[in-house]
MITORRO-786554 format. One record per residue (C-alpha): residue in one letter; x, y, z. Coordinates in steps of 0.5 Angstrom, whole numbers, plus 2048, in hexadecimal, padded with zeros to 3 digits. Layout:
<sites>
AXYZ;...
</sites>
This chain:
<sites>
X7ED8DE7E0;X7F08DF7E5;X7ED8E47EA;X7F18EB7EC;X7F08E97F4;X7F48E57F3;X7FA8E87F1;X7F98ED7F5;X7F98E87FB;X8018E67F8;X8028EF7F8;X8008EE800;X8048E9801;X80A8EA7FE;X80B8F17FE;X8078F3803;X8068EE806;X8028F080B;X8028F880D;X7FF904813;X7FF90B814;X7FF90B81B;X7FF91381E;X804911823;X80A916826;X810911823;X80C91281B;X812915819;X81790E819;X81590C814;X81A910811;X81F910815;X82590C813;X82490A80C;X82290D805;X81C90F802;X8199117FC;X81A9177F7;X81691C7F8;X81391B7F1;X8109147F3;X80A9167F6;X8069127FB;X8019107FC;X80290D7F6;X7FE9087F2;X8019047EC;X7FD9037E5;X7FE8FD7E2;X8029007DC;X8099017E1;X8098F97E1;X80E8F87DC;X8148F27DF;X8138ED7D9;X80F8E67DC;X8128E17E0;X8118DA7DD;X80B8D67DF;X80F8D07DF;X8158D37E3;X8108D57E9;X80C8CF7E8;X8138CB7EA;X8168CF7EE;X8108CF7F3;X80A8CA7F1;X8048C97F0;X7FF8C97F7;X7FB8C47F9;X7F48C67F9;X7F28C8800;X7F98C6802;X7FB8CC808;X7FF8D2805;X8078D2809;X8068D5810;X80B8DC810;X8108DD814;X8128E3818;X8188E7819;X81B8E8821;X81C8F081F;X81C8F6819;X8228F5814;X8268FA816;X82B8FD810;X82F90480F;X82B90980A;X82A907802;X82D90B7FD;X82890F7F9;X82A90A7F3;X8279037F7;X8229087FA;X81F9097F2;X8219027F1;X81C9007F7;X8179047F5;X8179027F0;X8168FA7F0;X8118FC7F5;X80D9017F0;X80D8FB7EB;X80B8F57F0;X8068F87F2;X8048FA7EA;X8048F47E8;X8008F27ED;X7FA8F77EB;X7FB8F57E4;X7FA8EE7E5;X8018EC7E3;X8028E67E8;X8098E57E4;X80B8EA7E3;X80A8EB7EA;X80E8E57EC;X8138E67E7;X8158ED7ED;X8168E87F2;X81C8E47F4;X81C8DC7F3;X81D8DC7FC;X8178E17FA;X8138DD7F7;X8138D67FB;X8118DA801;X80A8D97FD;X80A8D27FE;X8068CE7F8;X8018D37F5;X7FA8D17F2;X7F98CE7EB;X7F68D37E8;X7FC8D87E8;X7FF8D37E3;X7FA8D37DF;X7FD8D97D9;X7F58DC7D9;X7F68E47D8;X7F88E97DD;X7F18EC7E1;X7F38F47E3;X7F08F67EA;X7EA8FA7E9;X7EE9017EA;X7E99027EF;X7EC8FD7F4;X7F48FD7F1;X7F98FD7F7;X7FB9047F9;X8029047FB;X802909802;X80990A803;X810908802;X81590A807;X81B90680B;X81F904806;X826902808;X82B8FE806;X82C8F780B;X8328F480E;X8328EE809;X8318F2802;X8298F2801;X8258F8802;X8208FA806;X8198FF807;X812900809;X80D8FF806;X805900808;X7FF900803;X7F9903803;X7F58FE805;X7F18FF80C;X7F28FA811;X7EF8FC818;X7F48FB81E;X7F28FA825;X7F78FE82A;X7F98FC832;X7F3900834;X7EE8FD830;X7EE90382B;X7EE901823;X7F190581E;X7EF904816;X7F7904814;X7FB90280D;X7FE8FC80D;X8068FD80E;X80C8F880D;X8138F780B;X8148F4806;X81B8F2803;X81F8F17FD;X8258EE7FA;X82A8F17F3;X8288ED7EE;X82B8EF7E8;X82A8F67E6;X8248F77EC;X8228F67F2;X81C8F07F3;X8188EE7F9;X81B8E87FD;X8168E9804;X8118EE807;X80E8ED80E;X8098F1813;X80B8EE818;X8118ED81D;X8108E7824;X8148E8829;X8158E482F;X80C8E182C;X80A8E882C;X8098EC825;X80B8F3823;X8078F681D;X80C8FA817;X808900818;X809900820;X8118FF820;X81390481A;X80C90A81A;X80A90D814;X80F91280F;X80F919810;X80B91D80B;
</sites>
Protein backbone atom coordinates (compact mmCIF):
# COMPACT_ATOMS: atom_id res chain seq x y z
CA UNK A 1 0.00 0.00 0.00
CA UNK A 2 1.31 3.44 -0.90
CA UNK A 3 1.71 5.74 2.05
CA UNK A 4 -0.45 8.86 1.75
CA UNK A 5 2.49 10.97 2.85
CA UNK A 6 4.41 10.03 -0.28
CA UNK A 7 1.60 11.42 -2.40
CA UNK A 8 1.59 14.61 -0.36
CA UNK A 9 5.32 14.92 -1.00
CA UNK A 10 4.72 14.76 -4.75
CA UNK A 11 2.00 17.42 -4.47
CA UNK A 12 4.49 19.57 -2.61
CA UNK A 13 7.13 18.86 -5.23
CA UNK A 14 4.91 19.70 -8.18
CA UNK A 15 2.36 22.20 -7.33
CA UNK A 16 3.64 23.68 -4.30
CA UNK A 17 7.15 22.59 -4.90
CA UNK A 18 8.27 24.53 -2.07
CA UNK A 19 6.20 27.58 -0.77
CA UNK A 20 4.37 32.99 3.43
CA UNK A 21 2.21 35.04 4.67
CA UNK A 22 4.45 38.00 5.50
CA UNK A 23 3.09 41.16 7.03
CA UNK A 24 5.28 43.47 4.98
CA UNK A 25 4.28 46.98 3.82
CA UNK A 26 4.27 45.66 0.23
CA UNK A 27 1.98 42.74 1.01
CA UNK A 28 -0.63 43.74 -1.54
CA UNK A 29 1.86 43.60 -4.41
CA UNK A 30 0.94 39.99 -5.15
CA UNK A 31 -2.25 41.19 -6.80
CA UNK A 32 -0.52 43.60 -9.15
CA UNK A 33 0.04 42.52 -12.75
CA UNK A 34 -2.07 39.37 -12.58
CA UNK A 35 -5.57 38.03 -12.28
CA UNK A 36 -7.08 36.61 -9.11
CA UNK A 37 -9.76 33.94 -8.68
CA UNK A 38 -13.34 35.16 -8.60
CA UNK A 39 -15.11 36.00 -5.39
CA UNK A 40 -16.82 32.61 -5.62
CA UNK A 41 -13.51 30.87 -4.98
CA UNK A 42 -12.90 31.22 -1.24
CA UNK A 43 -9.45 30.75 0.25
CA UNK A 44 -8.13 29.25 2.39
CA UNK A 45 -9.54 26.05 0.91
CA UNK A 46 -9.06 22.36 1.66
CA UNK A 47 -9.84 20.56 -1.61
CA UNK A 48 -11.93 17.47 -0.94
CA UNK A 49 -10.81 14.12 -2.38
CA UNK A 50 -14.14 13.94 -4.26
CA UNK A 51 -12.94 16.91 -6.36
CA UNK A 52 -10.27 14.70 -7.98
CA UNK A 53 -12.21 13.85 -11.13
CA UNK A 54 -9.67 13.62 -13.97
CA UNK A 55 -9.07 10.22 -15.55
CA UNK A 56 -5.80 8.65 -14.33
CA UNK A 57 -2.71 8.43 -16.48
CA UNK A 58 -2.03 4.84 -17.60
CA UNK A 59 0.55 3.45 -15.20
CA UNK A 60 2.61 2.01 -18.05
CA UNK A 61 2.88 5.42 -19.70
CA UNK A 62 4.22 6.94 -16.48
CA UNK A 63 6.75 4.14 -16.06
CA UNK A 64 7.91 4.45 -19.66
CA UNK A 65 8.18 8.23 -19.45
CA UNK A 66 10.13 8.65 -16.22
CA UNK A 67 11.26 5.19 -15.19
CA UNK A 68 11.65 3.45 -11.84
CA UNK A 69 14.25 4.64 -9.37
CA UNK A 70 17.07 2.40 -8.23
CA UNK A 71 16.81 1.92 -4.46
CA UNK A 72 19.09 4.38 -2.69
CA UNK A 73 19.57 6.56 -5.79
CA UNK A 74 19.78 10.31 -5.24
CA UNK A 75 16.86 12.36 -6.63
CA UNK A 76 17.63 14.93 -9.34
CA UNK A 77 18.86 18.27 -8.07
CA UNK A 78 16.40 21.15 -8.51
CA UNK A 79 17.24 24.08 -10.75
CA UNK A 80 16.19 27.65 -10.00
CA UNK A 81 15.47 30.59 -12.31
CA UNK A 82 17.23 33.92 -11.89
CA UNK A 83 13.98 35.93 -12.00
CA UNK A 84 10.26 35.50 -11.53
CA UNK A 85 8.49 35.25 -14.90
CA UNK A 86 6.52 38.32 -15.90
CA UNK A 87 3.40 38.47 -17.99
CA UNK A 88 0.08 40.20 -18.44
CA UNK A 89 -3.01 39.80 -16.29
CA UNK A 90 -4.88 36.70 -17.36
CA UNK A 91 -8.43 36.87 -18.68
CA UNK A 92 -11.27 35.43 -16.62
CA UNK A 93 -11.35 32.14 -18.54
CA UNK A 94 -7.64 31.53 -17.94
CA UNK A 95 -7.94 32.49 -14.27
CA UNK A 96 -10.76 29.98 -13.85
CA UNK A 97 -8.86 27.24 -15.69
CA UNK A 98 -5.62 27.71 -13.77
CA UNK A 99 -7.45 27.81 -10.44
CA UNK A 100 -9.41 24.68 -11.34
CA UNK A 101 -6.21 22.76 -12.05
CA UNK A 102 -4.44 23.84 -8.87
CA UNK A 103 -7.47 22.92 -6.75
CA UNK A 104 -7.82 19.53 -8.44
CA UNK A 105 -4.12 18.71 -8.11
CA UNK A 106 -4.34 19.25 -4.37
CA UNK A 107 -7.63 17.32 -4.24
CA UNK A 108 -5.91 14.38 -5.95
CA UNK A 109 -3.06 14.63 -3.46
CA UNK A 110 -5.56 14.61 -0.61
CA UNK A 111 -7.27 11.57 -2.13
CA UNK A 112 -4.03 9.65 -2.59
CA UNK A 113 -4.86 9.24 -6.29
CA UNK A 114 -1.31 9.17 -7.62
CA UNK A 115 -2.13 8.50 -11.28
CA UNK A 116 -4.93 11.06 -11.36
CA UNK A 117 -2.57 13.64 -9.89
CA UNK A 118 -0.01 12.89 -12.60
CA UNK A 119 -2.70 13.32 -15.26
CA UNK A 120 -2.71 17.00 -14.26
CA UNK A 121 1.01 17.35 -15.06
CA UNK A 122 2.60 17.71 -18.50
CA UNK A 123 5.16 15.21 -19.76
CA UNK A 124 7.82 17.89 -19.24
CA UNK A 125 6.62 18.39 -15.68
CA UNK A 126 6.84 14.66 -15.02
CA UNK A 127 10.39 14.55 -16.30
CA UNK A 128 11.35 17.07 -13.62
CA UNK A 129 10.40 14.54 -10.96
CA UNK A 130 13.03 12.08 -12.05
CA UNK A 131 12.59 8.35 -11.56
CA UNK A 132 10.01 7.34 -8.97
CA UNK A 133 10.22 4.51 -6.40
CA UNK A 134 8.80 1.16 -7.51
CA UNK A 135 6.04 1.41 -4.86
CA UNK A 136 4.27 3.95 -7.03
CA UNK A 137 3.81 1.41 -9.82
CA UNK A 138 2.23 -1.42 -7.85
CA UNK A 139 -1.34 -0.45 -8.70
CA UNK A 140 -2.44 -0.55 -5.06
CA UNK A 141 -5.73 1.10 -4.07
CA UNK A 142 -5.41 4.79 -3.21
CA UNK A 143 -5.19 5.71 0.47
CA UNK A 144 -6.80 9.11 1.18
CA UNK A 145 -4.97 11.51 3.48
CA UNK A 146 -6.54 11.79 6.94
CA UNK A 147 -8.87 14.80 7.12
CA UNK A 148 -6.73 16.62 9.67
CA UNK A 149 -3.60 16.15 7.52
CA UNK A 150 -5.01 17.27 4.17
CA UNK A 151 -3.24 19.99 2.23
CA UNK A 152 -4.85 23.43 2.50
CA UNK A 153 -4.50 26.04 -0.24
CA UNK A 154 -3.92 29.36 1.54
CA UNK A 155 -4.27 31.43 -1.64
CA UNK A 156 -3.91 31.48 -5.42
CA UNK A 157 -3.09 34.89 -6.91
CA UNK A 158 -1.19 36.86 -9.59
CA UNK A 159 -2.40 34.64 -12.42
CA UNK A 160 -0.68 35.80 -15.60
CA UNK A 161 -0.27 34.88 -19.24
CA UNK A 162 3.44 34.58 -19.96
CA UNK A 163 5.22 35.57 -23.17
CA UNK A 164 5.76 31.91 -24.16
CA UNK A 165 2.04 31.13 -24.07
CA UNK A 166 2.07 29.42 -20.70
CA UNK A 167 0.41 30.74 -17.55
CA UNK A 168 1.90 31.52 -14.16
CA UNK A 169 0.40 31.84 -10.69
CA UNK A 170 1.49 32.46 -7.13
CA UNK A 171 0.23 29.66 -4.88
CA UNK A 172 0.56 29.14 -1.15
CA UNK A 173 -0.23 26.15 1.00
CA UNK A 174 -0.97 26.22 4.69
CA UNK A 175 2.13 24.25 5.66
CA UNK A 176 4.06 26.00 8.41
CA UNK A 177 7.76 26.57 7.82
CA UNK A 178 10.21 28.54 9.91
CA UNK A 179 12.02 31.41 8.21
CA UNK A 180 14.88 33.40 9.67
CA UNK A 181 15.00 37.09 8.76
CA UNK A 182 18.10 39.29 8.30
CA UNK A 183 18.05 40.28 11.96
CA UNK A 184 17.80 36.69 13.10
CA UNK A 185 14.09 36.82 13.94
CA UNK A 186 12.13 33.66 13.20
CA UNK A 187 8.76 33.83 11.42
CA UNK A 188 6.25 31.02 10.95
CA UNK A 189 5.03 31.18 7.36
CA UNK A 190 2.94 29.34 4.79
CA UNK A 191 4.81 27.90 1.83
CA UNK A 192 4.63 30.16 -1.21
CA UNK A 193 5.62 29.20 -4.73
CA UNK A 194 5.37 30.21 -8.35
CA UNK A 195 3.62 27.63 -10.56
CA UNK A 196 3.86 27.53 -14.35
CA UNK A 197 1.16 25.76 -16.36
CA UNK A 198 0.83 24.83 -20.04
CA UNK A 199 -2.46 24.67 -21.90
CA UNK A 200 -3.18 21.26 -23.41
CA UNK A 201 -6.53 20.60 -25.00
CA UNK A 202 -9.27 22.18 -22.93
CA UNK A 203 -7.37 22.58 -19.67
CA UNK A 204 -4.19 23.85 -18.01
CA UNK A 205 -1.62 21.37 -16.70
CA UNK A 206 1.22 21.87 -14.22
CA UNK A 207 4.63 22.10 -15.89
CA UNK A 208 6.98 23.45 -13.25
CA UNK A 209 7.08 25.21 -9.90
CA UNK A 210 9.65 26.77 -7.63
CA UNK A 211 9.87 28.71 -4.37
CA UNK A 212 13.30 30.25 -4.88
CA UNK A 213 15.08 32.36 -7.48
CA UNK A 214 18.86 32.50 -7.49
CA UNK A 215 20.77 35.65 -8.47
CA UNK A 216 24.54 35.91 -8.30
CA UNK A 217 24.71 32.91 -6.03
CA UNK A 218 22.08 34.23 -3.60
CA UNK A 219 18.66 32.67 -3.12
CA UNK A 220 15.48 34.74 -2.73
CA UNK A 221 12.17 33.25 -1.62
CA UNK A 222 9.20 33.75 -3.92
CA UNK A 223 7.28 34.73 -0.78
CA UNK A 224 9.60 37.66 -0.16
CA UNK A 225 9.42 38.80 -3.78
CA UNK A 226 5.63 38.82 -4.15
CA UNK A 227 4.25 39.59 -0.71
CA UNK A 228 0.76 38.40 0.23
CA UNK A 229 -2.62 38.88 -1.43
CA UNK A 230 -4.96 41.68 -0.51
CA UNK A 231 -7.85 40.46 1.68
